[in-house]
N, C-alpha and C positions, 0 to 999 in steps of 0.2 A: 434566460442566459445565466450560467452558472462561471465565476472562475475560481478558480482550489488552484493550492500554493503548501509547495512540501516542504518539510525540514525535516532536522534531523539528520540528515546522513552523517557520514562518515569516516574516518581510517577506525582500525579495530581490529588486535588481533587474533587471531583463530583459538572458538570458545566465550569471545566476551560478547557484549549484548550492546544493544542501541536500540532504541524509537523513535519511529519517523510519525509526526504527525499529519496532519491532512487539514487545511482549512478552507472551506467551501465559503461563498458568498453570489448573492447574487437571487436565482429562483431558486432557490434547495429545496420548494418542499415540492416541489417537483418530480422532486427525484426517489426512486425506492430501493436503489442500491448503488453501492459504491465498492471499487477494493482497489488493491494493491498488485502492481503490475512489477514485473523484474525483466530487463531487457541489459542480458551476459553480450562482454568480448564476443564479435559474430554469431551470435543468437538470436533468433527472434526472440519476439515481446511476449513473456507468457505469465497468464494466470498466475500470483506466488496467494492472495487468499479475498474473499468475497464476504460481505456480510449484508443484510438486505434489513429494510428499513423499520423490518420487525424483530430482527437483531440476530438471524438466520445467520449461519456459517459456514465457509468451505474455506477448504486448502491445498495448495498441491500435496502428492504425497512428499516431496523433497520436505519440505519446510512444520509439516506434522508434527506436534508436540515440540513445535522448537520456538512459531512462531502465532501471535495470537492478535487476531486483529477484536478491533474495538470501536465505539461508537460512544457520541456523548449524546445524550437526551433532544438537545436543538437539532440534534443533526445536520450541526456545523465544521464536527470534527471529529476523521475517523486518525486512527491511528493504529500502531503496526510494531507490536513489540520484538522485540528479534533474539532471542536466545540461543547460546550454544554454535555462535558463528561458525561456517565454515570456509576456504577460501570460493568454491563454488557460488556460496551466498553473494557475493561479486556483482555489481551491476549496476547500472540508474536503474531509479527505483518510482515510479510513478502512480499518481495518482489518479483514480479515475471513476465518475458519480455518473448513473443513467436514470435517465426519466422512463414514465413506465411505455412512451412510445417507439422507447429503445436508441435514442439518438443520446451521445457519450461528450464526457465532458472531461477535458486535462486537463493537467498539471502538466509545469517545464521537467520535474524530474527532482531527484535530490540523489548523489552518488555514494555509493557502498560499496568500500572497498574494504575485506577483510584477507589479511597477511596470513601463512603459515608459522 
């Protein structure tokens, strides 16, 4: 079992920046990948950025070049640096860790609001 807690959300004007953090506890060594997801109003939850335990990363086309996902060496913190934010980035951001067996563990989410 893993427990995840997101922080760092808030309100920002377009063009601004925010940094989200996800702190994991529990059986984090069982995880081999993690990701940040976004759920915008009236839209399905989508993967924004992912990272493997080895450091490989992937990004949604909509955030490529603006967002950066990173992890600490202990694998218990995964961060998302978001720059040049636009109103379309508004939503609830969730952190998730995945085990090799495919089990996923999710945080409660943190709200990001970008005003024009």
